N, C-alpha and C positions, 0 to 999 in steps of 0.2 A: 775405554773401561772395560774392563775386565769381566767373564761373566760373572762370578763370585761377587763385586760389586752389584755387578742389575740385580742380581736375586733378590742383595742387600737392600738394596733401594725401594726393588717392588713393596717387598716387604712391610717396610716400615711406612711406604704410604698408606697400603691397606691394613697397617694398623691406626693410621689417624683418620682414614678412612669411617672404619669401623667407631674409633672413641668420640668421633662428632656425633657421627650416627644417635650412639647410645648416650651422649651428652640433650642430644635431641629428644629423644624421647624420653628421660628423665625431665626435661623440661617441660612437654607437654602433658605429663602425669600430674606435675604440678598444677599447672593451668586450669586442668580440668575438675581436679579434686578439689581445690581452693578458691581460684579464680572464677571456676564455671560451674560449680558445686551446686550452687540450688539450681540454675537453669537445669545443667540432667537430671539430677533426681526428680522433679518435677515432670521431664519430660519421660522419663522409667515411669511413673506414676502414673501416666495420662497412657503410657504404651499397658499396662495390665489392668486397665479400668478401662472398662468400653459399655455406651449402654445398649441392650439387645433386646429383639423382640421377648414376648412373654406370649404363645398361643393361648387361646383361649380354648374352652370345652366346646368342641363342635356340637349344634344341634342334631336332637334325634329325628329319624322317620320314624310315622308310626301308619300302620294301618288300619283301616275305615272302623276297627271295633276297637283302637286303643293299643292293640298289640305290637310291640318295639320290631319294626323290620330292619333295625340300625339304629345303634348308639355308642357312644364313645366312652369305656371301660376305663377307669383310671390302673395305672401299672406304676411302678417306681422302683427307681435305678439309689443302693443300698452305696451312702457314701459316709465318709465321716473326717472330722479334722481329730487330727489324731494331739494335739495338745491341747484341747479345749479341756477335756478329763484332767482332774489334781492328781498327784503321786498315789493319794491311796485310794481312792476309787478306782483310778486304771492299772495299781500292783493287784489287787482283790478280784478285778474283774476281767483282765484280759486273759488268762488261761480258761475260764468257762465260753467267755463271746468266742475263743476261736475255735472251741471244741463243735458252739452251734452252728458259727459258718460253716464248715468244715462235714458237719452233719446235714445241714440245709443245701446247700450247693452242690457238696461230691464232687466236685473240680480238685481243690487243693486238700491237703492234712493239714491239721489241728495246728502244727509244728508251724505252715507255708505261712500257714494265716498268722501265727502270732508272730514272724518275722516278719512280714510283709508290714503291719500296725507299726512291731519295734522301731524298724528301719524309719520309717517317715518320723516315728515321733522324736528319732535321734536326730534324723536330716532337718527337723524344723519343718516339715513340710505340712501345709495348713488345711488341704484338702487331697484326699484319692477316696478313688472308685473303688470299692473291696469286692463286686461283683457286675460285670456288664449285663448279667441276668438278669432281667426285671421281672419284681416279684407284684401281686394280686394283693388286695389291701385287706387279708385276710391273713395274710404271712406280716403284710406289714405291722399289723396289730400285735400279730405273737412275738415279732423281731422287737415290738417296744418294751418288751417286760423281759428283756436279755438284759446280761450287765453290763455297765455304763450305756448303752442305747438307751436302759431306763431310769437315765436320768436328765434323757431330754438333747435340743440341740445346745443350749445355752451352758452346760456342765457337760455333760457325755460327747458332745461333738458330732451327735449323728445328724444326718442329711437323709431324708426319703425325698430324691428328688421324681415328681411327678411326671407320669410321662401318657397322657392318653394315648390308647387303640382303638381303632375299629372294632366295632364285634357287631356279625349279626348272628341274631337269635336263630332264627330258622336255615342259619346256615346258606346253603345254597338255593334255596325259593326265590323268584323272582330275583336270583342275583343281575342279571342285567338290566334289567329294571332298577333296582337301589343305584348301580354302579360303583364310581370309585371316582376318586379324583388325585392324581401322583405328586410328588413334591413342586412340579414345575407346572403348575394347576391347571393340568389338561387331564381330562379325564372323559366318562360318558354319565349316560341314565340321572337321576335325578340329585348323587351326590353333586355331578357335576353343574347341570341347568340350574339350582337352586345352589350353588355353592357362596352365591356371596348373601343370601340368608342364613345358612349354615355354619359357616365361616366365622363369623364372630367379626369382633375386632383385636387385633393384637394390641397388648398392654407394654410397658418399657417397664427396663429394673435394670438397674446395676450391677453388671458381673465384676469380677477380677479373675485373670489368666494366673495358674496354676501350670507348676513346674506339670511336664509332658502334657502340654497345650487343653488339658481341662479347664473348664470357663465355671468358677464357682459365684451365684448370687451372693449381693451385697447386697441388705435389706434394708433402705436409707428411705426420708421423707419423699424422696422425688420417684420414688417408686410409681407405675400409673399402673394400675390395676385392668386386667383384658376384662371385653364385654364378651360375655359365653353367645354362641351361637341359636340363631334362630328354629324352633323345630315346626317341622313341617308334617302336615296329618294328610294321608294318601286317601284315595278311592277303593283302593286295593281290598277285596276279602279273601285273607290268607286259608280259608277252605275252599275257596273254589278255583281261585291259585294254586293251591295244593292237587287238588282234582284234575285241574288242566295239564298242568304240569307230568304228572304223572301216565293219563293219558294219553299225551304227544309221545313222550318218551317212549312208551310199549309200542306204540304203531311206528314209528321212525324206528325202533331196533327190529321189529315183525316186519318190516319191508326194503330194511338198509337204503334208507333214504339221507339225504345229502346234509337238508334241515328242514325244519317246521318253526310255524309259531301259530298261536292262537291267542286272540283276544276276543273277551268279551265285555258289553257294557249296556249301562242302563239306557233304553229305549227312549224315556222322557228328560232326562237329566244329560245324559253322555259320561258319565261316571266310566269308568275302566273299572271292571271289577276284578279283572285278571288279564295279565300279559303274561304269556310264555315263550321264551324264546331258546328251540335247543338246535345246534350246530355240532356234526361231525367230528370230534378229537381221536378216532382210532376205532378200529374193529369193535361196534357192539356199543362204544361209548360215546354221549355226547354229552355237553355243556353249553351253559349260557355263554357265547362266547362274540355275539353277535346281536343287535335288537335288526333281525329283520323284517319284526312287524313294521318299521318304518324310516329304515334305513335304506341306505342307496345298494345294499346287498341283498336288500328283497323286492327293488324295484323292477316289477317283469310283466311282460305281456300276462294279461290275467285271464285272457280264452272265453269261454262261455258265458262267465258272472259276468262279464260285459253287456251282454246281449240284453241283460234288464233296460239301461241305457236306450238300449237301440229302439227297444218296445213302448216306455215312454216318448221316445221321439214319434215314434208312428202313431202311436194314441195321440199325441198332441197336434200332429200337424193335419192329421186326416181323419177321415170318418169308420174307418175299418174296426172291427168288432172280433170278440174270443170265438167265434164261431166261423168266419171265413174260414173259405179255403184256399190253398196254394199246393200247387203240384211241384212237389221237391224229386219227381219221376226218381232213376234209379240208383239215385247214391252219387252220381256224378252230375257236376252242373260247369260250366264252362264261362269263366268271366274273362273276354280278351284273351289272352296265352297263359294264364293261369285257369288252373282244373281243381274246384272246392269236393272236397268228400265231405259224405254224413258217416258215421262212426257202424250205422247199420248195413252191413253187406244187401246190397239188391234198394239197398233206398227203404224210404215209408213213402212213397207215391204219394198218392192226393189225401194230405192231409189239412185241419183247422190249425187255426192257428195257434191255438190253447193247446191242442197236441204238439204242434211242432216244438214252444217255447219247453212242456212237461218233457219230451224225448232233447231237447236241444240238438235241432235239427240246424247246421250250418246255412247248410243249402235255402231254408225256408225263412231266417233271419236275415240274411244278405240278399235273398232275390227280393225282398220287399223293400226293405232299404234303401236297393238301387232304385228300384221302379219310383218309388217317391220323391227321393233326395239323390239322383244319378244326376238329372240335372243341375241341383242346385245345393252342392256338398256343402258351401256356406251354412244353409239352413241348417243343417246335420247338427255343424258344429255350433250354432247358437245355442242349441239347445241341450245339447252337452253342458255348454261354459254355463249357462243356466242353472246347471245342475249344479255345479258347484265343484266339478271335478277337474275343472282345466289347472284351478290354481291351486298349491299346496295348503294341505292342511294346519292350520295355524295352532300350534300344540302347546302344551307347555314344557315340554322335553326338547332339548337342541337334538339337534342332527336329523330333523324332517324330509327324505326325500321328495322331490320336487317332478310333480307328474311330467310324462314326456306326449305330449299332439301335437300329430301333425296338421301343418295347416294348408290351404288351396297355395298358397305361394311360395310352400317348401319345394327345395328342386325333386325331392322324391317324389314326390306327391306322382301319384299315376289315375291310370282308370281303373284299378283292381284296389286302390289304396279303401274307395269307401266298404267293398264290401267287405274286405278282411279287419278293416276297424271294427266293421258293425259286431263281427262275432268275439272282438278282442284280441285280434293282433296289431303291428304297426302303430306300437303305442304305448307305456311303460303306467301302472299304477302301484302304490305298496299298498300293502293288506288292510293299513289302518284307513286308507282314503276309501278303501270299496266299500269296508263297514261303515263307514258314515256314510256312505251313498244309502246301501241299503238300509240303514237304520232309520234315516229318513221318510222311506218306504213307511218302514213298519210307526215311523212317527207323524201319520199321515201326511209327509209330504211336507214338514218341520227340520230342517236339516241345522243340529245342535254341533258343537265342538267338542270333541272328544276331552274329557278331562281328567288328569290323574292326579294333581294336589287340591284340596276343598280348603283348609286353613293353612296358613299358620300362628303359630303362638308362642309364648313365651310362660311356661307353667299351664296354668285354667284358664289366662290373659289371650283369647285371640285376636290375632293382630292386624288378619285378613282374611275376608273370606270369599273364597270366590264362587261367583255364582254362574248358571247354566248360561253362554250364551248362545246366540241363534244365530247363525251363520245364513239361511236362506228359510227367509220364511215360509214360501211354498215353492218349491223344486218342482209343481206340474198340478196341475189342477185335481180337484176333488175325485171326479170320474176316472180319470186315468190310474190315478190309488188304487181306486173298486178296482179296476180292469187288472194290474199287474197283481195284486194281493192274493188273486183269485188264482193267477198264474202261478202263483210263487208256492201258492201250497199246493196246487196240483202237481208241481214238481215231487212233491211228498208224497202224495196219496195215492198219484197214480204211474209218475214217472220216474225220470235219474233216479232220486235218494228214495222210492219206493223200502228200499231197505231198513231208513229209522223210524219210518211211520211205526208210532204206538196207538194204545187204544187210550190214555191218560192225559195225554194234551196232543196239539196240534203243532205241525213248524210247517213255516213257511220259507222258503230258500231257492238257492238254486248252487246245481255242483259247475264245477270246469274243470277241465282238463286241456290244459296248453301244452302244443309241441315248443320244447324249450330249444333257443336259436343259440348255439354254441357256433362261433367262428364264423357269423353271417351265413349260416346254414342251418335249416330246421332239421332234428335229430329225430330217432325214434326214443326220445326219453321226455317224460313229463313234468309240466307243472300241475300238480293238481291240487282243487280246494272244493271247500264247498260253504256256503255265507249264506244267513241268514237272521231269523227270530224266531220266537215264543215266551207265552201259547199263540198260536196264528191269530187267535180270536181276538183276543185281549195283549198286545206284543207287550213284554216289560220285558226283555232283553233281545239283545243282537249278538251275533256271534259269529266268525270269520277263524278259520283252519286250515292252515295252508301246509301242506306237503312236497319237497322237493326231489323232483328224481327219484321215485319210488324205485323197487327192482321187484323182481318175478313175476307174479301173474295177475291178472285182475289190478291194474293200473290207473283206473280211470279216478275223477274224485268220490262218486259215489261209493266206489269202494275202500278208499284210501284214507282221504280227510273226513266224508259225512259221518263215520261210527263214533269219532272222535270227536265230534259237534252233540251226538245226541248221548255220549257219556254224562260230557259236562253239562251237559241239560238234563239229562236224567236227576244229576246228583243235585242239580240247583231244585226242581220240582220237588224231591223231595225236602231238602230242608226249609223251601221257601212255602209257606199254606197259604199266603196270599194269591197263589197261583192255582190252590184246588178250589174246584167248584165246590158248592156246601153241599152236604149230604141231605136230603127229601129225609122225611123221619119215614115213610112207609118202605125205605130200603134197609133199616136197623131191624135186623132179627132179633128174635129173644128168647129166651129158655120159655115154660109152660109157665100159667100163672103170674106173678106182678114181676118175676126178675127179668132183666135185660139180659141181654148178650155181655155177660164178664168171663174172658176166656184166660187173663192174664196183664200183668204189667209190673209196671213201681208198685210195689206193696202202701207207698204212703199215699198216691192220687186215690188209688183204689180206695185204701181205709177214708179216706177225706169224703170220696162221692158215697160210696154207702151210707155212712154216718147220716148226710144229707138229705139223702132219698129215704133213710128208717127203714134202710134191707140190715136184715138179718145175716150176721158173719161173727167170724170166730177163725182165729188161727192155729194152725196143726200145730202140732209140739215141734215136728221136721222143720218148718220154715221162719230161718231166723236170718236169710240175704234178702237186699232189697228189693230182688225181683222175686215173681208170687206168680203158680199159675191157680186158679180157680176153680172149685168142684162144686155141686148142687146136691149137696146132701140134707135130706129133712126139711128142706124147704126155707136151708141158711148155705150161705156161701162159707166153705171154707178153705183158706189158702195153705198153700204149699207151695214146698220151697222151689225154686226155677233155679240151681245151681249154676254160676260161671266159674271154671276152675279154669286159672291158666293154663295154654296149649290143650286146651279140652273144647272140640266142637258142644256149642249148650243147643237144647231145643228152643226153638222160635216160634214154634205151632202156635196159631191160636192169637198172633201177637201184631197189635197195624203194624205198617211200615215201618215209623218214625222209633216204634220201639225197639223194634228188630235190628233196624238200621245201628240205631244207639251202639246195644250192645253187642252186635257183629262188626262193628266197625271200631270199635276202642278197644278189642282184643288183635285187631290188626288183622281181619280178614278183608277183601275186597269184596262189593256185596252189586249183583246184578237181580233186578227183580222184575216178575214179571204180574201184570194183570194187577185186582186192586180189591181191597178190603183186609182180610185176615190173612195171614200165611197158613197156608195149607200144608206144603210140602219145602222141603229145600236137601239141594245135589249133595250136601254133605253129612251124611246122617251122625245125628246128636249122638256125643263122647265117643266121634272120633278125635283121634290126634293131627294139627297141622302147623303149617308153616307161616310166619308173617307173611303176610302179602299172596298169601293165595287166593284163589276165588271162586265164592259160593254166590249161587242160584238162589233163590228165593220164590217160590210160587205161590199171589195172593187169588184169592176171589170171597 
């Protein structure tokens, strides 16, 4: 066979194979189209339709007074079925609709929008997303009046797809406490801990797959409506939370610290009124990036605040008294192979137990604990367990760290463990755990569980109400409570926290300054804290402040953490009238004659009082504002304007603290005050211009 015949044969064979393949394809088309057509059409329809979850509206999170901390706001995606509108409606409205879309979204021209809708209409597309940018409810209402859209879903083809987005009305306030939940159902804070309640139940609806991979809802009788989430009401007071965060941020910035936290709770109920957590995210910048108050990153050696537990154990097991003396020597004392030091150079010498606690003498506390419990350390640990310190705080939020305490069976237990443990080393506790312990002392020995959610509800119907839970009915005897309360008050009156002593109310508490353990070595960096309660004579609130790794000078807890405590306490004292002792009638000064001490205030209130007391009064011609000054003229009280002008410091002389705070803080000033009575002077003269956030000090007498 020559080459020519071979080539011809191959071509014929190839042609034959192609011809047979073509017949096979044709045969398959006929079978699919006519024989199996119904089956494939049904399968195609099934692939285009699917029952999908419909998300419910997530529940709200409220503060204790009903203010919204987190809510879900409805947003909408603008879509259209361009085939729905009839030719007349479409022809008349498409140009104006395109112009409106271009003017609102500003991402395409009117002609581009018109081309997009026209192409979809000609191509028989039943669903297109006009813009992926979400719009709010007001914009939805406005768009519903546009041409074609105004005909509604059935005649105009408009589809506003609802998309809920989480919104925090107070922005970053308590952000970490409010928390979050991501698409994988992981998260933090209340959003995560109460996700089951907040999330609600998904519904089911039929969706059709459109070109481009989009799914369009098909409303039919099989649709299952979602069940919206349940609301939760927290114990957070937004005003106290704001003060706590602002004060903490200022002091963290001033000391260039790594992180800090503030937790404030009611003594009797355990309700947390503020919980602020701020970590450093850049030079001079802080954010709520972790819950240091309760999480593992905040779990650390507490230092001197733990001395309270040591003193309780001593008082419970021995008959020692506050006036008993102990020799602390020259400030250095050797326990086996380790030397313990006091902060005062040269030491405190021979001092009473009361003075030792007030000055936070390490040597005094450790010597006493070692003297009585050195031969029976398990007994000391029994007292610690009875105080509720060895088990984690059971809290309504996930992520509470477990405390760490050695036992005598631990491999690392040594002869120096007990002395160092007695002053807050070789153990770890979270700030919220320390606070719960101090709160128990303020609560006369009853330890209650910290609480941050008090109700779940749907609209106005309460579903669950969480009551105060008692963890330990008595952490120690009444006599021991009496002794340690005297010691804690002495810390502020005469000891390491004397810088926060004030004449308005008394504080009981303890400073803490612990060396930080870095890579198994104690460094000259510090973990500072102050924890206590107020008013000391009738405790209503307890609070802990932690500031980690401050830099610069004066790095003790009294200099770094205690001032934050006082700023928060001062704000609460100014707002909570229940904390104020009644004023005796003979303390009220008065004008000569029958006239009481009227110097100024809110006009409507003062006018009402004068009318009730039958005091002659009239209004000056220039008294048009709400706030007035009072002057006695011819046995008549005359009201004069106390002008409040934006950007100008007002005159608050003569006002009581409540009114002065209201005026100054509402115009954006931060207020410090001294004394009690009425304002007699202010640090920034009235009429001076100011910037929001400036501090002003007022003196009362």
